[in-house]
C-alpha positions in Angstrom: 32.8 -20.9 12.0 31.9 -23.1 9.1 28.8 -25.1 9.8 27.7 -22.6 12.5 25.6 -20.4 10.3 22.0 -20.1 11.5 19.4 -18.8 9.1 16.3 -17.2 10.7 13.3 -16.5 8.6 10.6 -14.3 10.2 7.0 -15.1 9.4 5.3 -12.5 7.3 1.6 -11.9 8.1 -0.4 -13.1 5.0 -2.7 -10.2 5.2 0.3 -7.9 4.5 1.2 -9.8 1.4 -2.5 -9.8 0.2 -2.4 -6.0 0.1 1.3 -5.0 0.0 0.8 -1.6 -1.6 -1.6 -0.5 1.1 0.6 -1.7 3.9 3.6 0.0 2.3 1.8 3.3 1.9 0.4 3.2 5.4 3.6 1.8 6.9 7.2 2.4 5.8 6.2 4.8 3.0 3.6 6.7 4.9 5.7 9.8 5.2 5.5 10.3 1.4 2.0 8.9 0.8 -0.8 11.1 -0.4 -4.4 10.6 0.4 -6.6 9.9 3.3 -9.4 7.7 4.5 -9.1 4.3 2.8 -7.1 5.3 -0.3 -3.4 6.3 -0.7 -1.0 6.9 -3.6 2.6 7.6 -4.1 3.5 11.1 -5.3 3.3 11.2 -9.1 7.0 11.9 -9.5 7.8 8.7 -7.4 5.4 6.0 -8.7 2.1 5.7 -10.5 0.6 3.3 -7.9 -2.5 3.8 -5.8 -3.8 1.5 -3.0 -7.1 1.0 -1.2 -7.5 -0.6 2.2 -10.2 -3.1 1.4 -11.6 -3.8 -2.1 -14.8 -5.2 -0.6 -15.5 -1.9 1.2 -17.4 0.7 -0.9 -15.8 3.5 1.1 -12.4 2.5 -0.2 -13.6 3.0 -3.7 -15.2 6.3 -2.8 -12.0 7.5 -1.2 -10.0 6.3 -4.3 -12.3 8.3 -6.6 -11.9 11.4 -4.5 -8.1 10.9 -4.5 -7.9 10.2 -8.2 -10.1 13.1 -9.2 -12.5 13.6 -12.1 -11.2 11.9 -15.2 -8.2 10.4 -13.3 -6.9 6.9 -13.7 -5.6 4.8 -10.8 -3.0 2.1 -11.3 
């Protein structure tokens, strides 16, 4: 079988890489994600990370502020 190995690399959509935390929290990790609208986070006992859908969209920041809570800090 030597010489018959074929490596296949699937293309990864660049937009997913541009916002990997968001796509993780709304995709493969959605079952554990907390939040709604345009902001999500991991449960505090899992990871400190938060994500927003679109940094240029003011609603994303509003949803993040709501999710974080008064005096909270988002990473």
